[in-house]
N, C-alpha and C positions, 0 to 999 in steps of 0.2 A: 564683551563686558556687561552689556545689558542682559545677556542671557544668564550670567552669574548672579546679577542683582535680582533678577526676576525668578530665580530658582530657589528651592527650599534650602539647598546647600548654602548659597550666598546669604540668605536671610538668617539661617541658623548660625553661620560663621560670624556675621556682623553682630548678632545678638550676644553671642558668647564673648566676643572681643569687647564690646561695649561694657558688658558686665564685669569682665576681668579688669579692663582699663579703669573703670570707676572704682573698683575695690583697691587696685594698686595705687590710684591717685590719692584716695583717702589715707591708705596706709603710709604712703610716702610723706604726705603732709604731716601726719601725726608723728611719724618716725623722725623727720627732720626737726620738728619742734622739740621732740624729746631729746634728740641728740644735741641740738643747740643748747638747750638748758643744761643737759648733762655735762657737756664740755665746758660751759661757763662755770658751772658749779665746781667741776674738777680743777679748772684753772684757778678759781678763787681759793679753793682749799689748798692747792699746791703753793700759791703765793703766800697764804697765811702761814703755812708750815715753814716755808723758806724764810719768811720774815722773822718768825719766832726763833728759828735756828740762828739766823744772822745776829739777832739781838743778843742771844746768849753768848755767841762767839765774841761779839764786841765787848760785852761786859766782862767776859772771862780773860781776855787777852789785851794787854796794853800795847803790845807790839803791833804796829800797823801792818807791817809786811806779812807777819804771821796771820793776822786776821784776813788780809786780802787773799792769801794763798788758800786758807781754809774756805772762805766764802766763795771763791771762784770755783772750787770743787763741788760746792753744794748747789750753786745755781744751775738750773737746767738750761738746755739750749734755748735760744731766743729770749732769755730772761736777763735783765740788767738791774743794777741796784745803785742807789745813792744813799750814803750815810751822812747825816747832818746832826752835829751835837748842838748847834745853835740854829735858830730860825733863819731861813734864807741864806744859809752858809753851809756849803757842802764840804764835809770833812774828808769823805772817801767816796770815790766813784768807780764802779765796775761797769764799763760800757763797751760793747762790741758793735761796730758799725758806724755809720755816718751820723752827722748832726748831733754830736754829743753835747756841745755847749747849748744849742737851741733847746734840746729836750730838757737838759738840766735846768735852764733858766725858767722854762714854762712850768715845770713841776714845782720848782722852789717858790715861784711867784704866785702859784695858784692859791687863792684864799681858802678854798674848801680844804685842800690838802694841808694848808698851814695850820689848821686847827688841831692837827695831830700833836703839836708841840705842847698843847695844854690839855689834851685829852688822854684818857687811859685806854681808849678803844681804838682799834685800827679803822682806817677810813679807806674805802674802795671807791674808785671813780673811773669812768670811761672817758678818755680824752682824745682829741685829734692832735697828734704830734707829728713832727717831721719823720720821714721814713728812715729806717735803718739802712736801707739799701740805695736810696736815691735822694740826693740833696734837695731836689725841687719837688718832691712828692710828699703828701701828707697821708698818714695812716691812722687807723683807730688803735688805741692802746688801752689796756686795763692797768690801772695804777693802784697799788696797795701801799698805804702809808701806815706804818706800825710804830708805836712809841717805844723809846728806850729809856731806861731808868725812871720808871713811872712814879717812884717814890718822891722825886723832886717835883716842885711846882712847875718849873720850866725845864723841860727835859729834851733830849734829842729824839731823833726819828730815823727810821730806815724806809726808803722809798724803793719799792720793787715794781718795775713796769715790764710789761710783755705785750708784744704786738698781737692784736686780735687776728692777724692773718693766719696764725697757727691754728686758731679755732676754725677760721674760714676754710683753711686747707683741709682740716679734718672733716668739716661739713661737706666740702666738695668731693672728697674721697668717698664719704658715705653716700652722697648723692649719686656718684658714678656707680657705686656698687648697687644702689637701688635701681637705677636706670638699666644697668646690665641685667639685674634680676628681672626687671619688667620686660626687657627685650627677650630674654630666655623664656619668660612666662608667655609672651606673645607668640613666640615660635611654637612652644609646646601646646599652647591653647589652639593655635591655628591647625597644628597637626592633629590634635585630638578632636577638634571641631570637625575637620574634614573627614577624619576617620569615622567619627560617630555619625555625622550627617550622611556619609556614603553608605554606612550600614543601614541607615533609614531610607535614604532617597533612592538607593539602587533598586530595592523592591518597588518603590513608588514609580520610578521610571519604567520599570517593566510593566507595572499596572497601567500606566498611561499609554504605553505602546499597545498593550493588549486591549485597552478601552478603544483606541483608534481602530484597531482591527475589528473589534466588536461592532463599532459604528459603521464599518464598511460591509458588514453582513457576514464576517467570518466568525461564526459562533463556535467553531471548534477550537478556538484559542484558549489555552490553559496556562495558568501560572504555577510555577513550582512552589510547593509549601514546605520550606526548609526550616522554618522557625515556629516556635510554639507561643510567641508573644502576639500582641495585637495585630502586627503586620501579617504574621502567618495566618491568623484567623481571618484577616481581611482578604488574603489570597484565596482561602477556602470559600469564603462567601462570594468572592468574585467568580470563581469557577462554577459554583452552584448557580449564580445568577445567569452566567452564560448558558448553562444547560437548560435552565428554565426559559430563558428567552428563545433559545432554539426550539424547544418544545412548543411554546406558545405560538411562535411564528409559523411553525409547521401546521399547527392546528388552524391558525388564521388563514394560511394559504390554502389548506384543504377546504375550509369553509368557503373561502373566496372562490376557489375553483368550482366547488359544488354550486354556489350561488350563480356563478357565471355560466356554468353548464345548464342550470335550470332556466336562467333568463334567456340564454341563446336558443335552447330547444323549445321555449314557449312559443306558441302561435300568436299569443296576445302581445301587444306592445306595452312595455313597462317604462315609465318615465318618472324620475325622481326630481322634485323641484325644491329650490331653496325658498326662504321666506320672501325674497324679492322676485320670485317667479323665474329665477335662473335655473336652467336645466343642469343638474349635477350628474345624472347617470341615465343611460338609455340602452336598451338591448337592440340587436340588429333589426328586429321588426319595427321598433320605434324609430330607428334611424331612417328606414325607408319611408315611414309615415311622415316624419318631419321633412324629409326631402320633397315628398309629394306636396305637402302644405306650402313649403318654401316656393316651389315653382307655380303653385296655383294662386297664392296670395300676393298682395302688393308688398314687395320687400322694403319699400321706402318707409313703411310704418314701423319697421323694426320689431314686429310682433312674430315670434317663432311659432305660435300656436293660434288656432282660430279664436275669435273673440268670445264665442260661446263657452269654450273650454276655459278661457282665461277668467271669465266671470265665475264659473264653477270653482276654479282653484282659489280665487279670492274669497269666495264664500267659506270654503273649507278652512283656510288659513285664519280668517277672522272669527268665525263662529266655532271653530274646532269641532266640527261634526262631519262625518263621512257622507258622501253623495253617491248614489247609484242611479244613473239616468241613461236613457237611449236618445241620442240626438242625431239630427241630420246636419252635417257640417261639410261645406265645400262640395255639395252634391253627393256625399257618401253618408252612410248610416253607421253609427258607432254605439256600442254599449260601453259606457264609461263608469268606472268606479274609482273615486278619489278618497284616500284616507290620510289623515294627518300623521306626521312623524313628530315624536316628542324627544326632547333632550332634558331629562329631569322633569320638572313641572311645566316647562315652557315648550311651545311648539316651535320646531326648527325647520319644518318644511312639510312636503306632502308627496305621496307616491300615487301615481295614476296608472290604472290598468285599462287599456283600450282594446276592444275586440271589434274588428271590422265586420260589420253585419251587412255590408252592401251586397256581397255575393249571396248571403242567405236570403236577403230580401228579394234579390233577383230570382233565386231558385224558388222561393215561395210564390213569386208572381208567375214564374214559368209553370210551376206545379198547378197553380190555379187555372192558368190558361190551358195547360195540357188537359186537365180534367174537364174544363169547359169545352175544349175542342173535341175531345174524345166523345164526350156526352152528345155534343152537337152532331158529330159524324155518325154516331150510332143511333141517334134518335130517329133520323129519317128512314134508314132501312128497317129498323125495328117497327116503326109505325106502319110502313108499307107492308112488311111481312104480316103484322098483326091484322091490318085492314083487309088485305086480299085473302088471307087464310080464313078470317071470319066470314067474308062474303061467300067463299066456297062452301064452308061448313053450313052456313045458313041457306045455301042453295039459292043465292040471289042471282047466280049466273043463268042467263037465259039460253045461251047456245054453247056448243062445244068450242067454237072459235074464241068466244070470250073467256071460257074456262082455260083454254090453252094459253091465251094471252096473259091471264093472271098468273098461271103457273110459271110462265117464262119470266114475268117480272119478279116473282118470288125467288126464282132460281138466280137471277142476276143480282138481286139485292143480297142474297145469301153469299154469293161469290164476292160481292163488294165488301161485306162484313168480314169474310175470310181474308181478303187481301189486307184490309185495315189491321186485323189482329196479327197477321203475319209480319206486316211492316213494323208494328209496335214491338213485337217480339225481337225482330232483327235489330231495331234501334236499342232496345234494352240490353241485348246481348253484347252489342258493340260498345256501348257506353260502360258496361260493367266489365269489359275485357274478357268475356267468356266465349266470344266468337272466334273460332279458329280459322286461320287462313292456310290454304294448301297451295303454297307457292311452288312454281316450277319455272325453269329457265326456258321460256318459249319465245318464238318470233312474234314481234309486235304487229307488223303490217298485215299478215294473213288473218289474224284474229279480228283486227279492226274492220277489214274488208268483209269478213264473214258476217259479223254482227250487223254491219250497215246493209248488207244484201237482204237481211231479213225484213227490213222496213221498206223495201222497194215497192212491194205491192200496196202496202198501207199508204205510201206517198202518192202512188198513182191514183188510188181511190180518193185521196184528198186533193188531187190536182196540184201536187207539190213536186218540184224538181229536186230530187235527192242525188247528190254527187259526192264522190270521195276523191281526194287528192293526197298523195304522199310524196315526200321528198327524201325519204330515208331508204336505206338499203333493206331489201326483203330479209336479209340475214340478221338485222338488228334485233337483239334479244333483251329481255328484261325478266327479273324475278317477280312473278305476280300470280295471284289466284285467278285463273281465267274466268271462272264462273262469276266471281265478284266484279271483275272489270266489265264483264258482259252486262251485269246488272246495272252498273254505273252508266255505261254508254247507252243501254236500252232506255233508262229513265231520261237521259238528255235528249235522245232522238225522239222519244215519244212526246216529250214536252215541246220540242221544237216543231214537230209536225202539227200538233194540236193547236199551237199558237200562231201558225203561219196560214194566211188566207190563200184562197185559190190563186193559181199561177205564181205562187211564191217559190222561194228557193231555200233549201237546207243543204249546207255543205259540211263535210267532214274533212279536216286537214290534219295530216300526220307529219311532224317535222322534228328535227333534233335540235336541242338547245343545251349547249354545254354537256353536262353529264346526265341530261334528262331527255325523255321523249315527250313531246308536247302534242296533245290531241285536242283539237278545237272543234266544237259543234256550233256553226253559225247559221242563223235563220234571218229571214226578212219579214218577221212577224210584227206584231203590234208593239213589242218591246215591254219594258218594265219601267214603272215610274221611278224617278230618281230617289224619292223618299222611301220606296219599298226595297231598294237594292240591298241595304244592310241586313234585311230579314229573309232573303230568299232561301237561305239554308236553314232557317228555323223550322222546327216541326210544325206541321199543319199550316204552313204558309201557302196561300193560294192566290194566284192572280185573279183579277176581276173576272167573274164568270162571263161577263159580256164580251171579254176579249178571248175566250176559249172556244174551241169548236169541238163537237163531239162530247164524249163522256168526260166528266170532271174527275180528277185524281183525288187521292187522299190527303195530299199536302205533306207527305212524308218522303217522297222520292228523293228530293234534293238533299234532305237531311241524311238519308241513308247513303247517298252518293258521296257526300262530304266525309262521313265517317269511314267509308270503305277506302277512299283515296288516301286519307291520312293514315289509315292502318297500313298502307303500302309505302309509308314515308314520303308521300307525294303532297301535292297542293292543288286545290281547285278554286278557280276565280270566275267572276262573271263581269261582263261589260254589256251595257244595254243603253239604247236611246229610243225614247218613245216614238212609235210610228216609223222607226227605221229598222230595228232588228236587235237581236241579242246574240252574244258570243259567250258560250261556256267553254272554259279551258281547264283541263287537268293535266298534270305532269307527273310522270313516273320515273324513278331512277333507272338508268341503263345498267345492265349486267356487264356486257362487253360488246365491242363492235365486231 
């Protein structure tokens, strides 16, 4: 029921019914008033006519029976008459029904009607008289008193009375007809109202369903345009709106995907903020940065970004000007650019672009250190080459032995410079990915034993005990570049022997660990300081010269070893304890057993 009342059909139906009911109500009232007056006038005219006729009959006929017979034929139904030739004395009575005497007495004794005996004009009056059908009931009557023999001063009169129930019955019948007409009009109005409203609301319901489908994202929904009126035009406009929405949504989605792809592929972090510093949007790089800040900062403060950046954001939002700064935050360096976002004339937020410059700062520092280290390493041999060559050219040398000694020093320093340049080229090639590895499936144990045997004589000269121990099968193989692995192990053994004092020990251990072969070089040398351990694989790292014996290296051997092992998908680690010893371990993946 509520659905009907809340629908357009129900509202239109009720509106039409109210309008028709109001019109019918007004028409009924006016019609009943008109009919009541009309019937009253007709009854009065009829009574006047009958009274005149009775008066003529009475005047023309002396015979009472004849007069009664003629008068009874003239009087209409429900009409009675009293003829009186003297006041208050009925000469002739024509009455059908009950209460004849009571009615006659009341009419004859009525003072208003009694004036007719002296008047020449008829008198009409409505009276309450006993009913013609029920002795104990009173009814309304219309009584017409018409004079007889008006030429006499005191003359007779005829009284005609009729019950008003006749008029009331006529009015009731008329009312019934009016109400029947109203009921038929109600039915017809309801039918036509529903018919008309259905013609209107059926397309509207289809539009409503289509609008719901449109709200769900089904932009292919179309309405049939079967009419040329406003509803048909509305359907055409609705279909056009659906097409436009679909087109605009596709354009928005394309732009959104484009923007998302751009933000995702950007190496910089992008964060969009609201006016209250709430983060609205961030790309994956920004998410990683926010997570890093979250774990580094005190989360109890409820601050998602560092305080320095929060101050910059506050400055942009209040002063509405962009900021480009490079700051150190939480131990890292960032290039930050913050620009305000506008909504009309007011600022609604800001977008921040952050580039992590920490690695660039580290590389700049490494580059500076590299240049400084290379310059330092080259300065000494170049100075010695220059000094000794000038001494020879200036013939400062006194003996041939001194000359030979200087030439030997020049030769050794030139070799040292060559080794340094070769190591630098090897590192450059490895880090740029241009160094090729010639891998072969070879047995691991024989290669390790052969390389170790090369250092047997060097170890004896340094009074160092060099041993090798293997717990793997001689048939154990791995894919590796034999020359590069020999270079790795050579560097480790050379460092171990040089840093091991007399009567010390250097051990090589080969063992299998899961899917890897583990090669360890252990010495009982002076060890490495704990604070220096993280840097042993850095370029140009050197132990304290006071802890080395013999010639000093270039500081590039371990860096080269690390790059070569990682090129074989392996790993190299170091453990050391000062004045106890050092263990270098590298692991290579096994081909098969």
